[in-house]
C-alpha atoms as an extended CHARMM CRD file, in Angstrom:
* protein
*
       305  EXT
         1         1  MET       CA            104.9820000000      -42.9580000000      161.3100000000  PROA      1               0.0000000000
         2         2  LYS       CA            102.3390000000      -45.1350000000      162.9780000000  PROA      2               0.0000000000
         3         3  TYR       CA            100.1410000000      -47.3550000000      160.8410000000  PROA      3               0.0000000000
         4         4  ILE       CA             97.1890000000      -49.1920000000      162.3520000000  PROA      4               0.0000000000
         5         5  LEU       CA             96.5010000000      -52.6730000000      160.9970000000  PROA      5               0.0000000000
         6         6  LYS       CA             92.8160000000      -52.1990000000      160.3580000000  PROA      6               0.0000000000
         7         7  ASN       CA             91.5520000000      -55.6840000000      159.5060000000  PROA      7               0.0000000000
         8         8  ASP       CA             92.5270000000      -59.3460000000      159.3670000000  PROA      8               0.0000000000
         9         9  ASN       CA             93.7560000000      -59.0830000000      155.7730000000  PROA      9               0.0000000000
        10        10  GLU       CA             96.2490000000      -56.3680000000      156.6850000000  PROA      10              0.0000000000
        11        11  LYS       CA             97.3750000000      -58.3180000000      159.7320000000  PROA      11              0.0000000000
        12        12  ARG       CA             97.9190000000      -61.5200000000      157.7690000000  PROA      12              0.0000000000
        13        13  ASN       CA             99.6560000000      -59.6660000000      154.9430000000  PROA      13              0.0000000000
        14        14  ILE       CA            102.1410000000      -58.0830000000      157.3050000000  PROA      14              0.0000000000
        15        15  LEU       CA            102.6900000000      -61.4460000000      159.0290000000  PROA      15              0.0000000000
        16        16  GLU       CA            103.6730000000      -62.9500000000      155.6700000000  PROA      16              0.0000000000
        17        17  LYS       CA            105.9540000000      -59.9860000000      154.9590000000  PROA      17              0.0000000000
        18        18  ILE       CA            107.8820000000      -60.3050000000      158.1990000000  PROA      18              0.0000000000
        19        19  LYS       CA            108.1560000000      -64.0660000000      157.7780000000  PROA      19              0.0000000000
        20        20  LYS       CA            109.7940000000      -63.5050000000      154.3940000000  PROA      20              0.0000000000
        21        21  LYS       CA            111.9260000000      -60.6090000000      155.6010000000  PROA      21              0.0000000000
        22        22  GLY       CA            113.3600000000      -62.5830000000      158.4960000000  PROA      22              0.0000000000
        23        23  GLY       CA            114.8800000000      -61.3730000000      161.7330000000  PROA      23              0.0000000000
        24        24  PHE       CA            111.5880000000      -61.3930000000      163.6610000000  PROA      24              0.0000000000
        25        25  LYS       CA            110.9680000000      -63.7410000000      166.5760000000  PROA      25              0.0000000000
        26        26  GLN       CA            107.8560000000      -64.8980000000      168.4730000000  PROA      26              0.0000000000
        27        27  LEU       CA            105.7860000000      -65.0540000000      165.2970000000  PROA      27              0.0000000000
        28        28  GLU       CA            103.7300000000      -67.9500000000      166.6720000000  PROA      28              0.0000000000
        29        29  ARG       CA            102.4090000000      -65.5680000000      169.3010000000  PROA      29              0.0000000000
        30        30  PHE       CA            101.7640000000      -62.8280000000      166.7290000000  PROA      30              0.0000000000
        31        31  GLU       CA             99.7440000000      -65.2920000000      164.6470000000  PROA      31              0.0000000000
        32        32  ASN       CA             97.8270000000      -66.4180000000      167.7420000000  PROA      32              0.0000000000
        33        33  GLU       CA             96.9320000000      -62.8120000000      168.5120000000  PROA      33              0.0000000000
        34        34  ILE       CA             95.5850000000      -62.3470000000      164.9980000000  PROA      34              0.0000000000
        35        35  LYS       CA             93.4380000000      -65.4840000000      165.2080000000  PROA      35              0.0000000000
        36        36  LEU       CA             92.0080000000      -64.7650000000      168.6660000000  PROA      36              0.0000000000
        37        37  GLY       CA             91.2030000000      -61.1730000000      167.7740000000  PROA      37              0.0000000000
        38        38  GLN       CA             91.7850000000      -59.4100000000      171.0930000000  PROA      38              0.0000000000
        39        39  SER       CA             94.7380000000      -57.2330000000      170.0860000000  PROA      39              0.0000000000
        40        40  ILE       CA             95.3310000000      -53.9840000000      168.2120000000  PROA      40              0.0000000000
        41        41  PHE       CA             98.4740000000      -53.7160000000      166.0750000000  PROA      41              0.0000000000
        42        42  LEU       CA            100.5380000000      -50.7620000000      164.9020000000  PROA      42              0.0000000000
        43        43  THR       CA            103.6130000000      -50.8220000000      162.6910000000  PROA      43              0.0000000000
        44        44  ASP       CA            106.2100000000      -48.3520000000      161.4460000000  PROA      44              0.0000000000
        45        45  ASP       CA            105.8890000000      -49.3090000000      157.7640000000  PROA      45              0.0000000000
        46        46  PHE       CA            103.3600000000      -51.4540000000      155.9060000000  PROA      46              0.0000000000
        47        47  ASN       CA            105.7880000000      -52.4240000000      153.1530000000  PROA      47              0.0000000000
        48        48  GLU       CA            109.0450000000      -52.7370000000      155.1000000000  PROA      48              0.0000000000
        49        49  PRO       CA            108.0540000000      -53.2680000000      158.7460000000  PROA      49              0.0000000000
        50        50  ASN       CA            110.7340000000      -53.2060000000      161.4360000000  PROA      50              0.0000000000
        51        51  ILE       CA            108.4340000000      -53.3170000000      164.4490000000  PROA      51              0.0000000000
        52        52  ILE       CA            104.9060000000      -54.4130000000      165.3180000000  PROA      52              0.0000000000
        53        53  LEU       CA            103.4160000000      -53.0080000000      168.5180000000  PROA      53              0.0000000000
        54        54  SER       CA            100.5610000000      -55.0470000000      169.9670000000  PROA      54              0.0000000000
        55        55  PHE       CA             98.0490000000      -53.8460000000      172.5650000000  PROA      55              0.0000000000
        56        56  SER       CA             95.7330000000      -56.3120000000      174.3420000000  PROA      56              0.0000000000
        57        57  ILE       CA             92.2610000000      -54.8140000000      174.7230000000  PROA      57              0.0000000000
        58        58  ASN       CA             91.4680000000      -57.1440000000      177.6490000000  PROA      58              0.0000000000
        59        59  ASP       CA             94.3420000000      -56.4600000000      180.0360000000  PROA      59              0.0000000000
        60        60  GLY       CA             96.0770000000      -53.4350000000      178.5000000000  PROA      60              0.0000000000
        61        61  ILE       CA             99.4150000000      -55.1960000000      178.0680000000  PROA      61              0.0000000000
        62        62  PHE       CA            101.8270000000      -54.2570000000      175.2650000000  PROA      62              0.0000000000
        63        63  LYS       CA            103.9090000000      -56.6780000000      173.2210000000  PROA      63              0.0000000000
        64        64  VAL       CA            106.6190000000      -55.8340000000      170.7100000000  PROA      64              0.0000000000
        65        65  TYR       CA            107.8030000000      -57.7830000000      167.6610000000  PROA      65              0.0000000000
        66        66  VAL       CA            111.0620000000      -56.5410000000      166.1500000000  PROA      66              0.0000000000
        67        67  ASN       CA            113.8580000000      -57.2980000000      163.7130000000  PROA      67              0.0000000000
        68        68  ASN       CA            117.5080000000      -56.2860000000      164.0770000000  PROA      68              0.0000000000
        69        69  ASN       CA            117.1080000000      -52.7850000000      162.6070000000  PROA      69              0.0000000000
        70        70  LEU       CA            117.2140000000      -50.8060000000      165.8490000000  PROA      70              0.0000000000
        71        71  ASN       CA            117.2610000000      -47.2480000000      164.4520000000  PROA      71              0.0000000000
        72        72  PRO       CA            113.7110000000      -47.2200000000      162.9990000000  PROA      72              0.0000000000
        73        73  ILE       CA            112.5320000000      -49.2190000000      166.0260000000  PROA      73              0.0000000000
        74        74  LYS       CA            113.8870000000      -46.4920000000      168.2950000000  PROA      74              0.0000000000
        75        75  VAL       CA            112.2500000000      -43.7490000000      166.1990000000  PROA      75              0.0000000000
        76        76  PHE       CA            108.9030000000      -45.5660000000      166.2970000000  PROA      76              0.0000000000
        77        77  LEU       CA            108.9280000000      -46.1370000000      170.0670000000  PROA      77              0.0000000000
        78        78  GLU       CA            110.0450000000      -42.5680000000      170.7420000000  PROA      78              0.0000000000
        79        79  SER       CA            107.1170000000      -41.2450000000      168.6770000000  PROA      79              0.0000000000
        80        80  PHE       CA            104.7310000000      -42.2430000000      171.4990000000  PROA      80              0.0000000000
        81        81  ASN       CA            104.0480000000      -40.1810000000      174.5660000000  PROA      81              0.0000000000
        82        82  TRP       CA            103.9160000000      -43.1590000000      176.9100000000  PROA      82              0.0000000000
        83        83  SER       CA            102.6500000000      -41.0520000000      179.8000000000  PROA      83              0.0000000000
        84        84  HSD       CA             99.4030000000      -40.6620000000      177.8280000000  PROA      84              0.0000000000
        85        85  GLY       CA             96.9330000000      -43.4880000000      177.3460000000  PROA      85              0.0000000000
        86        86  PHE       CA             97.6000000000      -45.6050000000      174.2730000000  PROA      86              0.0000000000
        87        87  PHE       CA             94.5670000000      -44.2670000000      172.4030000000  PROA      87              0.0000000000
        88        88  LYS       CA             95.6960000000      -40.6790000000      172.9250000000  PROA      88              0.0000000000
        89        89  ASN       CA             98.6590000000      -41.5700000000      170.6780000000  PROA      89              0.0000000000
        90        90  THR       CA             96.5620000000      -42.8920000000      167.7910000000  PROA      90              0.0000000000
        91        91  ILE       CA             93.6300000000      -41.7580000000      165.6820000000  PROA      91              0.0000000000
        92        92  PHE       CA             90.6150000000      -44.0420000000      165.3680000000  PROA      92              0.0000000000
        93        93  ASP       CA             87.5470000000      -43.2170000000      163.2910000000  PROA      93              0.0000000000
        94        94  GLU       CA             84.2450000000      -44.9150000000      164.1180000000  PROA      94              0.0000000000
        95        95  ASN       CA             84.6710000000      -47.7440000000      161.5840000000  PROA      95              0.0000000000
        96        96  LEU       CA             88.1260000000      -48.4620000000      162.9240000000  PROA      96              0.0000000000
        97        97  LYS       CA             86.8210000000      -48.4170000000      166.4910000000  PROA      97              0.0000000000
        98        98  ASN       CA             84.3130000000      -51.1020000000      165.5420000000  PROA      98              0.0000000000
        99        99  ASN       CA             86.9430000000      -53.1820000000      163.7310000000  PROA      99              0.0000000000
       100       100  CYS       CA             89.2670000000      -52.9500000000      166.7460000000  PROA      100             0.0000000000
       101       101  ASN       CA             86.5700000000      -53.7320000000      169.3500000000  PROA      101             0.0000000000
       102       102  LEU       CA             87.0700000000      -50.3330000000      170.9440000000  PROA      102             0.0000000000
       103       103  ASN       CA             83.3620000000      -49.8520000000      171.5020000000  PROA      103             0.0000000000
       104       104  LYS       CA             83.2760000000      -52.7360000000      173.9780000000  PROA      104             0.0000000000
       105       105  ASN       CA             83.0290000000      -51.7920000000      177.6320000000  PROA      105             0.0000000000
       106       106  GLY       CA             86.5290000000      -52.6490000000      178.7930000000  PROA      106             0.0000000000
       107       107  ASN       CA             88.4530000000      -51.3560000000      181.7820000000  PROA      107             0.0000000000
       108       108  SER       CA             91.8040000000      -51.2900000000      179.9770000000  PROA      108             0.0000000000
       109       109  ILE       CA             90.2550000000      -49.4470000000      177.0230000000  PROA      109             0.0000000000
       110       110  SER       CA             88.7890000000      -46.7600000000      179.2770000000  PROA      110             0.0000000000
       111       111  TYR       CA             92.1130000000      -46.4790000000      181.1020000000  PROA      111             0.0000000000
       112       112  HSD       CA             94.0860000000      -45.9710000000      177.8770000000  PROA      112             0.0000000000
       113       113  PHE       CA             91.7790000000      -43.2220000000      176.6570000000  PROA      113             0.0000000000
       114       114  LYS       CA             92.9850000000      -41.1120000000      179.6040000000  PROA      114             0.0000000000
       115       115  ASP       CA             95.2590000000      -38.1070000000      179.1140000000  PROA      115             0.0000000000
       116       116  SER       CA             97.6180000000      -39.4360000000      181.7660000000  PROA      116             0.0000000000
       117       117  ILE       CA             98.3600000000      -42.9660000000      183.0000000000  PROA      117             0.0000000000
       118       118  ASP       CA            100.5080000000      -44.0870000000      185.9190000000  PROA      118             0.0000000000
       119       119  VAL       CA            101.3120000000      -47.7040000000      185.1240000000  PROA      119             0.0000000000
       120       120  ILE       CA            102.4000000000      -49.5430000000      182.0000000000  PROA      120             0.0000000000
       121       121  TYR       CA            103.1330000000      -53.1940000000      181.2180000000  PROA      121             0.0000000000
       122       122  PHE       CA            105.1040000000      -54.8900000000      178.4600000000  PROA      122             0.0000000000
       123       123  CYS       CA            104.8310000000      -58.6650000000      178.3540000000  PROA      123             0.0000000000
       124       124  GLU       CA            107.4880000000      -61.2090000000      177.2970000000  PROA      124             0.0000000000
       125       125  VAL       CA            109.4160000000      -58.8760000000      175.0080000000  PROA      125             0.0000000000
       126       126  ASP       CA            112.3890000000      -59.8030000000      172.8240000000  PROA      126             0.0000000000
       127       127  VAL       CA            115.5680000000      -59.0670000000      174.8100000000  PROA      127             0.0000000000
       128       128  ARG       CA            117.0620000000      -57.2290000000      171.8090000000  PROA      128             0.0000000000
       129       129  VAL       CA            115.0170000000      -54.1470000000      172.7290000000  PROA      129             0.0000000000
       130       130  LYS       CA            115.2460000000      -54.4470000000      176.5270000000  PROA      130             0.0000000000
       131       131  PHE       CA            117.5430000000      -51.4980000000      177.2520000000  PROA      131             0.0000000000
       132       132  LEU       CA            116.1300000000      -49.3380000000      174.4580000000  PROA      132             0.0000000000
       133       133  LEU       CA            112.5810000000      -49.8080000000      175.7060000000  PROA      133             0.0000000000
       134       134  GLU       CA            113.5280000000      -49.2570000000      179.3440000000  PROA      134             0.0000000000
       135       135  ASP       CA            115.3050000000      -45.9800000000      178.5070000000  PROA      135             0.0000000000
       136       136  ILE       CA            112.3360000000      -44.6930000000      176.4950000000  PROA      136             0.0000000000
       137       137  ILE       CA            109.8010000000      -45.5710000000      179.1950000000  PROA      137             0.0000000000
       138       138  LYS       CA            111.9530000000      -43.9040000000      181.8750000000  PROA      138             0.0000000000
       139       139  SER       CA            112.3080000000      -40.7730000000      179.7200000000  PROA      139             0.0000000000
       140       140  ASN       CA            108.4830000000      -40.5260000000      179.8340000000  PROA      140             0.0000000000
       141       141  GLY       CA            108.4900000000      -40.1870000000      183.6100000000  PROA      141             0.0000000000
       142       142  PHE       CA            108.0940000000      -43.8330000000      184.6330000000  PROA      142             0.0000000000
       143       143  LYS       CA            110.1150000000      -45.8070000000      187.1260000000  PROA      143             0.0000000000
       144       144  ILE       CA            110.9990000000      -49.3690000000      186.1710000000  PROA      144             0.0000000000
       145       145  ILE       CA            109.9590000000      -51.8010000000      188.8860000000  PROA      145             0.0000000000
       146       146  GLU       CA            112.8340000000      -54.2360000000      189.1680000000  PROA      146             0.0000000000
       147       147  MET       CA            112.3300000000      -57.9380000000      189.6690000000  PROA      147             0.0000000000
       148       148  ASP       CA            114.0990000000      -59.9550000000      192.3530000000  PROA      148             0.0000000000
       149       149  PRO       CA            117.8930000000      -59.3560000000      191.9480000000  PROA      149             0.0000000000
       150       150  ASN       CA            118.3240000000      -63.1270000000      191.6460000000  PROA      150             0.0000000000
       151       151  TYR       CA            115.6870000000      -63.2990000000      188.9160000000  PROA      151             0.0000000000
       152       152  ALA       CA            116.9670000000      -65.3760000000      186.0270000000  PROA      152             0.0000000000
       153       153  GLY       CA            114.8170000000      -64.0450000000      183.1680000000  PROA      153             0.0000000000
       154       154  TYR       CA            112.1700000000      -65.7350000000      181.0820000000  PROA      154             0.0000000000
       155       155  GLY       CA            112.2040000000      -68.0030000000      178.0880000000  PROA      155             0.0000000000
       156       156  GLU       CA            109.4830000000      -68.5980000000      175.5360000000  PROA      156             0.0000000000
       157       157  TYR       CA            108.8050000000      -72.3190000000      175.0930000000  PROA      157             0.0000000000
       158       158  THR       CA            107.0840000000      -73.7190000000      172.0270000000  PROA      158             0.0000000000
       159       159  LEU       CA            105.6460000000      -77.1370000000      171.3300000000  PROA      159             0.0000000000
       160       160  CYS       CA            108.2640000000      -78.6220000000      169.0560000000  PROA      160             0.0000000000
       161       161  ASN       CA            106.5250000000      -81.7990000000      167.8670000000  PROA      161             0.0000000000
       162       162  ILE       CA            103.7180000000      -80.2110000000      165.8510000000  PROA      162             0.0000000000
       163       163  ASP       CA            104.0200000000      -79.6010000000      162.1410000000  PROA      163             0.0000000000
       164       164  GLY       CA            100.9030000000      -77.4460000000      162.1750000000  PROA      164             0.0000000000
       165       165  CYS       CA             97.9870000000      -76.7550000000      164.4500000000  PROA      165             0.0000000000
       166       166  ASN       CA             95.1240000000      -79.2400000000      164.5810000000  PROA      166             0.0000000000
       167       167  ASN       CA             97.6470000000      -82.0470000000      164.3370000000  PROA      167             0.0000000000
       168       168  GLU       CA             95.3950000000      -84.9830000000      165.2020000000  PROA      168             0.0000000000
       169       169  LYS       CA             98.2350000000      -87.2490000000      166.2550000000  PROA      169             0.0000000000
       170       170  VAL       CA             99.5190000000      -84.7120000000      168.7870000000  PROA      170             0.0000000000
       171       171  ILE       CA             96.0020000000      -83.9670000000      170.0470000000  PROA      171             0.0000000000
       172       172  ASN       CA             95.3480000000      -87.6540000000      170.5900000000  PROA      172             0.0000000000
       173       173  GLU       CA             98.6250000000      -88.0140000000      172.4850000000  PROA      173             0.0000000000
       174       174  PHE       CA             97.5750000000      -85.2370000000      174.8520000000  PROA      174             0.0000000000
       175       175  LYS       CA             94.1390000000      -86.7830000000      175.2600000000  PROA      175             0.0000000000
       176       176  LEU       CA             95.8490000000      -89.8550000000      176.7200000000  PROA      176             0.0000000000
       177       177  ARG       CA             97.1510000000      -87.6170000000      179.5290000000  PROA      177             0.0000000000
       178       178  THR       CA             93.6520000000      -86.5620000000      180.6050000000  PROA      178             0.0000000000
       179       179  ASP       CA             91.0360000000      -88.6120000000      182.4410000000  PROA      179             0.0000000000
       180       180  GLY       CA             87.8050000000      -86.7410000000      181.6930000000  PROA      180             0.0000000000
       181       181  ASN       CA             87.5960000000      -85.0610000000      185.0920000000  PROA      181             0.0000000000
       182       182  GLU       CA             89.0250000000      -81.7560000000      183.8270000000  PROA      182             0.0000000000
       183       183  VAL       CA             86.2520000000      -79.1520000000      183.9330000000  PROA      183             0.0000000000
       184       184  PRO       CA             85.9610000000      -75.4790000000      182.9320000000  PROA      184             0.0000000000
       185       185  LEU       CA             86.6870000000      -72.8510000000      185.5390000000  PROA      185             0.0000000000
       186       186  SER       CA             83.8050000000      -70.6980000000      186.7390000000  PROA      186             0.0000000000
       187       187  ILE       CA             84.0250000000      -66.9100000000      186.8310000000  PROA      187             0.0000000000
       188       188  ASN       CA             83.9270000000      -66.9740000000      190.6560000000  PROA      188             0.0000000000
       189       189  GLU       CA             86.8880000000      -69.3510000000      190.6160000000  PROA      189             0.0000000000
       190       190  GLY       CA             88.6070000000      -66.9740000000      188.2000000000  PROA      190             0.0000000000
       191       191  TYR       CA             88.3530000000      -64.1590000000      190.7460000000  PROA      191             0.0000000000
       192       192  TYR       CA             89.7690000000      -66.4770000000      193.4150000000  PROA      192             0.0000000000
       193       193  ILE       CA             92.7240000000      -67.4870000000      191.2290000000  PROA      193             0.0000000000
       194       194  CYS       CA             93.4590000000      -63.9240000000      190.1570000000  PROA      194             0.0000000000
       195       195  GLY       CA             93.6320000000      -62.9600000000      193.8330000000  PROA      195             0.0000000000
       196       196  LEU       CA             96.3940000000      -65.5330000000      194.3450000000  PROA      196             0.0000000000
       197       197  TRP       CA             98.4600000000      -64.3040000000      191.3900000000  PROA      197             0.0000000000
       198       198  GLU       CA            101.6150000000      -62.5250000000      192.5420000000  PROA      198             0.0000000000
       199       199  TYR       CA            102.1500000000      -60.8070000000      189.1920000000  PROA      199             0.0000000000
       200       200  GLN       CA             98.6070000000      -59.7870000000      188.3380000000  PROA      200             0.0000000000
       201       201  THR       CA             98.2640000000      -56.4690000000      186.5460000000  PROA      201             0.0000000000
       202       202  LYS       CA             95.6450000000      -53.7610000000      186.8870000000  PROA      202             0.0000000000
       203       203  PHE       CA             93.3290000000      -55.5420000000      184.4190000000  PROA      203             0.0000000000
       204       204  SER       CA             94.3420000000      -59.2170000000      184.6860000000  PROA      204             0.0000000000
       205       205  ILE       CA             90.8770000000      -60.2210000000      185.8490000000  PROA      205             0.0000000000
       206       206  ASP       CA             89.3550000000      -59.0220000000      182.5550000000  PROA      206             0.0000000000
       207       207  GLU       CA             91.6680000000      -61.2850000000      180.5690000000  PROA      207             0.0000000000
       208       208  ILE       CA             90.8700000000      -64.1930000000      182.8990000000  PROA      208             0.0000000000
       209       209  ILE       CA             87.1240000000      -63.6640000000      182.5180000000  PROA      209             0.0000000000
       210       210  TRP       CA             87.5490000000      -63.5110000000      178.7100000000  PROA      210             0.0000000000
       211       211  SER       CA             89.4750000000      -66.7920000000      178.8850000000  PROA      211             0.0000000000
       212       212  ILE       CA             86.7810000000      -68.4900000000      180.9720000000  PROA      212             0.0000000000
       213       213  LYS       CA             83.9870000000      -67.3050000000      178.6890000000  PROA      213             0.0000000000
       214       214  ASN       CA             85.8830000000      -68.6070000000      175.6600000000  PROA      214             0.0000000000
       215       215  GLY       CA             86.5750000000      -72.0770000000      177.0650000000  PROA      215             0.0000000000
       216       216  LEU       CA             90.2990000000      -71.5920000000      177.6490000000  PROA      216             0.0000000000
       217       217  SER       CA             90.4460000000      -72.1260000000      181.4230000000  PROA      217             0.0000000000
       218       218  TRP       CA             90.4330000000      -75.5730000000      182.9870000000  PROA      218             0.0000000000
       219       219  CYS       CA             90.6360000000      -77.0550000000      186.4440000000  PROA      219             0.0000000000
       220       220  TYR       CA             90.6630000000      -80.3770000000      188.2390000000  PROA      220             0.0000000000
       221       221  LYS       CA             88.3160000000      -81.0730000000      191.1210000000  PROA      221             0.0000000000
       222       222  LEU       CA             88.0260000000      -83.9730000000      193.5040000000  PROA      222             0.0000000000
       223       223  LYS       CA             84.7400000000      -85.8670000000      193.7830000000  PROA      223             0.0000000000
       224       224  ASP       CA             83.7140000000      -83.6520000000      196.6970000000  PROA      224             0.0000000000
       225       225  GLY       CA             84.1480000000      -80.5540000000      194.5130000000  PROA      225             0.0000000000
       226       226  THR       CA             87.4750000000      -79.4420000000      195.9630000000  PROA      226             0.0000000000
       227       227  LEU       CA             89.4140000000      -77.3170000000      193.4650000000  PROA      227             0.0000000000
       228       228  VAL       CA             92.9690000000      -78.6880000000      193.4430000000  PROA      228             0.0000000000
       229       229  SER       CA             94.6070000000      -77.6150000000      190.1560000000  PROA      229             0.0000000000
       230       230  TRP       CA             94.0000000000      -75.1210000000      187.3490000000  PROA      230             0.0000000000
       231       231  VAL       CA             95.3890000000      -73.4480000000      184.2470000000  PROA      231             0.0000000000
       232       232  ILE       CA             94.3320000000      -70.4070000000      182.2120000000  PROA      232             0.0000000000
       233       233  GLY       CA             94.9020000000      -69.6910000000      178.5280000000  PROA      233             0.0000000000
       234       234  PHE       CA             95.2660000000      -66.0720000000      177.4200000000  PROA      234             0.0000000000
       235       235  SER       CA             94.3330000000      -64.3490000000      174.1650000000  PROA      235             0.0000000000
       236       236  ASP       CA             97.7990000000      -64.7410000000      172.6140000000  PROA      236             0.0000000000
       237       237  GLY       CA             98.1810000000      -68.4750000000      173.1820000000  PROA      237             0.0000000000
       238       238  ARG       CA             99.9950000000      -68.0410000000      176.5010000000  PROA      238             0.0000000000
       239       239  ILE       CA             99.5660000000      -70.7750000000      179.0810000000  PROA      239             0.0000000000
       240       240  THR       CA             99.3340000000      -69.0240000000      182.4410000000  PROA      240             0.0000000000
       241       241  GLN       CA             98.4250000000      -69.6280000000      186.0510000000  PROA      241             0.0000000000
       242       242  LEU       CA             99.3030000000      -73.3320000000      186.0140000000  PROA      242             0.0000000000
       243       243  ASN       CA             99.0840000000      -74.2430000000      189.6770000000  PROA      243             0.0000000000
       244       244  THR       CA             98.2090000000      -77.0750000000      192.0450000000  PROA      244             0.0000000000
       245       245  LEU       CA             97.4850000000      -76.5420000000      195.7140000000  PROA      245             0.0000000000
       246       246  GLU       CA            100.5390000000      -77.6330000000      197.6740000000  PROA      246             0.0000000000
       247       247  GLU       CA             98.9040000000      -80.5100000000      199.5230000000  PROA      247             0.0000000000
       248       248  PHE       CA             97.7800000000      -82.0800000000      196.2190000000  PROA      248             0.0000000000
       249       249  ARG       CA            101.0370000000      -81.8360000000      194.2800000000  PROA      249             0.0000000000
       250       250  GLY       CA            102.8360000000      -84.8440000000      192.8640000000  PROA      250             0.0000000000
       251       251  LYS       CA             99.6290000000      -86.5830000000      191.7450000000  PROA      251             0.0000000000
       252       252  GLY       CA             99.6720000000      -85.5050000000      188.0850000000  PROA      252             0.0000000000
       253       253  TYR       CA             96.7850000000      -83.0240000000      188.2960000000  PROA      253             0.0000000000
       254       254  ALA       CA             98.7590000000      -80.1840000000      186.6900000000  PROA      254             0.0000000000
       255       255  LYS       CA             99.6860000000      -82.3610000000      183.7160000000  PROA      255             0.0000000000
       256       256  LYS       CA             96.0150000000      -83.2490000000      183.2150000000  PROA      256             0.0000000000
       257       257  VAL       CA             94.6830000000      -79.6790000000      183.1700000000  PROA      257             0.0000000000
       258       258  LEU       CA             97.6540000000      -78.4900000000      181.1150000000  PROA      258             0.0000000000
       259       259  SER       CA             97.0390000000      -81.2350000000      178.5560000000  PROA      259             0.0000000000
       260       260  LYS       CA             93.3700000000      -80.2490000000      178.3780000000  PROA      260             0.0000000000
       261       261  LEU       CA             94.2460000000      -76.6250000000      177.6410000000  PROA      261             0.0000000000
       262       262  ILE       CA             96.8210000000      -77.6120000000      175.0170000000  PROA      262             0.0000000000
       263       263  ILE       CA             94.1760000000      -79.7660000000      173.3080000000  PROA      263             0.0000000000
       264       264  THR       CA             91.7060000000      -76.8650000000      173.3870000000  PROA      264             0.0000000000
       265       265  TYR       CA             94.2260000000      -74.4720000000      171.8390000000  PROA      265             0.0000000000
       266       266  LEU       CA             95.2530000000      -76.9270000000      169.1230000000  PROA      266             0.0000000000
       267       267  GLU       CA             91.6430000000      -77.6660000000      168.2010000000  PROA      267             0.0000000000
       268       268  LYS       CA             91.1370000000      -73.9060000000      167.7370000000  PROA      268             0.0000000000
       269       269  GLY       CA             94.2010000000      -73.6580000000      165.5010000000  PROA      269             0.0000000000
       270       270  ILE       CA             96.2430000000      -71.8670000000      168.1750000000  PROA      270             0.0000000000
       271       271  LYS       CA             99.8520000000      -72.7190000000      169.0220000000  PROA      271             0.0000000000
       272       272  PRO       CA            100.0810000000      -73.0500000000      172.8270000000  PROA      272             0.0000000000
       273       273  LEU       CA            103.0310000000      -71.1330000000      174.2780000000  PROA      273             0.0000000000
       274       274  ALA       CA            104.6800000000      -71.1890000000      177.6810000000  PROA      274             0.0000000000
       275       275  TYR       CA            106.7860000000      -68.4900000000      179.3340000000  PROA      275             0.0000000000
       276       276  ILE       CA            108.9000000000      -69.8920000000      182.1140000000  PROA      276             0.0000000000
       277       277  SER       CA            111.3240000000      -68.2770000000      184.5260000000  PROA      277             0.0000000000
       278       278  GLY       CA            114.9120000000      -69.3970000000      184.2980000000  PROA      278             0.0000000000
       279       279  GLU       CA            114.7300000000      -70.4930000000      187.9250000000  PROA      279             0.0000000000
       280       280  ASN       CA            111.4710000000      -72.4540000000      187.6290000000  PROA      280             0.0000000000
       281       281  TYR       CA            113.0240000000      -75.8630000000      187.0560000000  PROA      281             0.0000000000
       282       282  ASN       CA            109.8390000000      -77.7810000000      187.8570000000  PROA      282             0.0000000000
       283       283  SER       CA            107.8960000000      -76.0750000000      185.0590000000  PROA      283             0.0000000000
       284       284  GLN       CA            110.8220000000      -76.4210000000      182.6630000000  PROA      284             0.0000000000
       285       285  SER       CA            110.8670000000      -80.1430000000      183.3790000000  PROA      285             0.0000000000
       286       286  LEU       CA            107.0940000000      -80.5600000000      183.0400000000  PROA      286             0.0000000000
       287       287  PHE       CA            106.8750000000      -78.7100000000      179.7340000000  PROA      287             0.0000000000
       288       288  GLY       CA            109.9990000000      -80.4390000000      178.4450000000  PROA      288             0.0000000000
       289       289  LYS       CA            108.3920000000      -83.8410000000      179.0310000000  PROA      289             0.0000000000
       290       290  LEU       CA            105.3730000000      -82.6640000000      177.0310000000  PROA      290             0.0000000000
       291       291  GLY       CA            107.5060000000      -81.7710000000      174.0080000000  PROA      291             0.0000000000
       292       292  TYR       CA            108.3540000000      -78.1050000000      174.6140000000  PROA      292             0.0000000000
       293       293  ASN       CA            111.6830000000      -76.4730000000      173.7690000000  PROA      293             0.0000000000
       294       294  LYS       CA            112.9630000000      -73.0050000000      174.6230000000  PROA      294             0.0000000000
       295       295  SER       CA            112.7770000000      -70.7780000000      171.5440000000  PROA      295             0.0000000000
       296       296  VAL       CA            113.7910000000      -67.2660000000      172.6410000000  PROA      296             0.0000000000
       297       297  GLU       CA            114.8760000000      -65.2680000000      175.6930000000  PROA      297             0.0000000000
       298       298  VAL       CA            112.3350000000      -62.6360000000      176.7480000000  PROA      298             0.0000000000
       299       299  PHE       CA            111.7370000000      -60.1070000000      179.5110000000  PROA      299             0.0000000000
       300       300  GLY       CA            108.8170000000      -58.3050000000      181.0860000000  PROA      300             0.0000000000
       301       301  LEU       CA            108.6310000000      -54.6060000000      181.8530000000  PROA      301             0.0000000000
       302       302  TYR       CA            106.4880000000      -53.1420000000      184.6100000000  PROA      302             0.0000000000
       303       303  ALA       CA            106.7130000000      -49.3960000000      185.2080000000  PROA      303             0.0000000000
       304       304  THR       CA            104.8860000000      -46.8930000000      187.3970000000  PROA      304             0.0000000000
       305       305  LYS       CA            105.0430000000      -43.1680000000      188.0900000000  PROA      305             0.0000000000
């Protein structure tokens, strides 16, 4: 069975249930998604959930939250025809469409109302369902696009020195790492940055524009206006696109814009999360110095027909 979580009360109730039940990981991200309100959630069982499927209405990316009970997880995932758009697998009445923001004019929403789709993305998924999910997606006519054979996987990193969001002490510590010259990204700059992104998806620009409009994208500019460093926060608390132009590296600009975004997330009650490749030692070092620890191993799935 597929049950849509129709409102914030249902979402928070099921969050409390899976916290008590145990076995689920990445619950900080699930809670962030609830608070930021840009995701649709389905589950296999309201009372005894084994899986939560999340769909981002901005960029059309799926996320999966699971426990160790793989049989009902398999049944749930196999109940979808993944070659159809997401919304062809679910029933939404008009009230539910309004509650789920489906009446907004979004590219990923229009795409997933199609009878047939040719690309699908799963983002930072618990490795416990890696092979199960890959087999199901391939059985629906998709080809898994493999990463570099030397690719070392991803880890989720969480800020370990907060005992709750809006922790004033932690916020003040991050404020000491900024200098007041961090400024919001413009939408034009967002298009420029998206164009540089090696792993952008079909609808990444829509998520970036949402981030900019909601004050979750920051950059550092020199006095002459030169854009030298930037970072973008997504609608699940993910810190993405942290980058400094090569000729300006080693001057601390990345730490400044990153600190500004972390402050912004914490002030909104969001737990800032990082997803870092196992071979990206520079980012591991930077985030480690800021108080981040690896919490779980994850993987991404990109598939086309």
